[in-house]
TORLO-448966 format. One record per residue (C-alpha): residue number from 1; residue in one letter; chain; x, y, z. Coordinates in nm, 4 decimals. Each point is the difference from the previous one (the first is absolute). Layout:
<rs>
- NUM/A/A/X/Y/Z
...
</rs>
This chain:
<rs>
- 1/M/A/-0.0095/-0.0221/-0.0260
- 2/A/A/0.0956/0.3344/-0.0393
- 3/S/A/0.1188/0.2495/0.2191
- 4/R/A/-0.1884/0.3753/-0.0134
- 5/N/A/0.1380/0.3441/0.0096
- 6/P/A/-0.1915/0.1660/0.1696
- 7/K/A/0.0922/0.3395/-0.1716
- 8/F/A/-0.1388/-0.1439/-0.3030
- 9/D/A/-0.3570/-0.1543/0.1309
- 10/T/A/-0.2891/0.1694/0.0233
- 11/A/A/-0.2101/-0.1891/0.0957
- 12/P/A/-0.1771/0.0921/0.3170
- 13/V/A/0.2169/-0.0416/0.3679
- 14/H/A/-0.2373/0.1270/0.2082
- 15/P/A/-0.3622/-0.0601/0.0695
- 16/V/A/-0.1038/0.4201/-0.0177
- 17/E/A/0.2178/-0.0921/-0.3805
- 18/D/A/-0.3498/-0.3004/-0.0897
- 19/K/A/-0.2264/0.2101/0.1100
- 20/V/A/0.0852/0.2968/-0.1752
- 21/K/A/0.0209/-0.2381/-0.3371
- 22/L/A/-0.3565/-0.1115/0.0625
- 23/L/A/-0.1900/0.3549/0.1061
- 24/L/A/0.1955/0.1519/-0.3632
- 25/G/A/-0.0983/-0.2638/-0.1374
- 26/L/A/-0.3704/0.0261/0.0935
- 27/K/A/0.0454/0.3874/-0.0909
- 28/G/A/0.0558/-0.1846/-0.4021
- 29/Y/A/0.4200/-0.0034/0.0546
- 30/S/A/0.1866/-0.3456/-0.1011
- 31/F/A/0.1166/-0.2331/0.1554
- 32/K/A/0.3603/-0.0185/-0.2101
- 33/E/A/0.0246/0.4037/-0.0410
- 34/L/A/0.0211/-0.0152/0.3581
- 35/K/A/0.3469/-0.0525/0.1751
- 36/F/A/0.1679/0.0364/0.2838
- 37/K/A/0.3826/0.1354/0.0415
- 38/Y/A/0.2802/0.1114/0.2544
- 39/C/A/0.1406/0.3002/0.0109
- 40/S/A/0.2897/0.1851/0.1993
- 41/D/A/-0.3001/0.0790/0.2583
- 42/G/A/-0.2301/-0.2713/0.0432
- 43/R/A/-0.3044/-0.0985/-0.2965
- 44/I/A/-0.0927/0.1427/-0.2822
- 45/L/A/-0.3103/-0.0832/-0.1873
- 46/Q/A/0.0143/0.0185/-0.3984
- 47/H/A/-0.2777/0.0090/-0.2294
- 48/G/A/0.0595/-0.1983/-0.3887
- 49/Y/A/0.3484/0.1853/-0.0537
- 50/W/A/-0.0400/0.2933/0.2046
- 51/Q/A/-0.3339/0.1201/-0.0474
- 52/T/A/-0.2535/0.2410/0.2053
- 53/I/A/-0.2688/-0.1261/0.2110
- 54/D/A/-0.3040/0.1837/-0.0139
- 55/W/A/-0.0358/0.2414/0.3397
- 56/D/A/-0.3003/-0.1789/0.0844
- 57/D/A/0.1522/-0.3536/-0.0305
- 58/I/A/0.2644/0.0834/0.2583
- 59/M/A/-0.2379/0.1629/0.2218
- 60/Y/A/-0.2087/-0.2897/0.0263
- 61/V/A/0.2851/-0.2250/0.0510
- 62/Q/A/0.1098/0.2335/0.2521
- 63/E/A/-0.3017/0.0175/0.1911
- 64/N/A/-0.1103/-0.4121/0.0699
- 65/C/A/0.3772/-0.1291/0.0280
- 66/D/A/0.2974/0.0511/0.2168
- 67/V/A/0.2017/0.2183/-0.2363
- 68/R/A/0.0590/0.3492/-0.1220
- 69/F/A/0.1654/0.1189/-0.2717
- 70/T/A/0.2685/0.2131/-0.1422
- 71/I/A/-0.0119/0.0750/-0.3328
- 72/V/A/0.3729/0.0349/-0.2050
- 73/N/A/0.0257/0.1822/-0.2723
- 74/W/A/0.2920/-0.0058/-0.2935
- 75/E/A/0.0857/0.0403/-0.3541
- 76/D/A/0.2343/-0.2211/-0.1954
- 77/E/A/0.1242/0.1521/-0.3590
- 78/D/A/-0.1093/-0.2875/-0.1763
- 79/T/A/-0.3243/-0.0865/0.1234
- 80/G/A/-0.1451/0.3820/0.1559
- 81/F/A/-0.1933/-0.0019/0.3381
- 82/L/A/0.0052/-0.2849/0.2053
- 83/T/A/-0.2326/-0.0725/0.3311
- 84/G/A/0.0549/-0.2872/0.3158
- 85/Y/A/-0.1419/0.0298/0.4003
- 86/R/A/0.2395/-0.0194/0.2439
- 87/M/A/-0.2640/-0.2828/0.2664
- 88/H/A/0.0529/0.1437/0.4212
- 89/Y/A/-0.1759/-0.2816/0.1763
- 90/T/A/-0.2238/0.0635/0.2967
- 91/S/A/-0.0550/-0.2581/0.1543
</rs>
């Protein structure tokens, strides 16, 4: 069995991440497009190739799950503006 490299693993590793994926799935987001990654100060949620998630859907997740998001935006000269969602667990 091959060892898993957590740096490149995009599966949920915390129960809150499973619930985030479920809640966004209920809002119409594809499970395959929702990825969780390690970043320099915790975990970050990626939708597709760093696409935005509707603000109302972010609020829906925060209201129904023990997580808060900090939106992180940056620009890549090849692909344009990218957006990720840094996660802060509240439980």
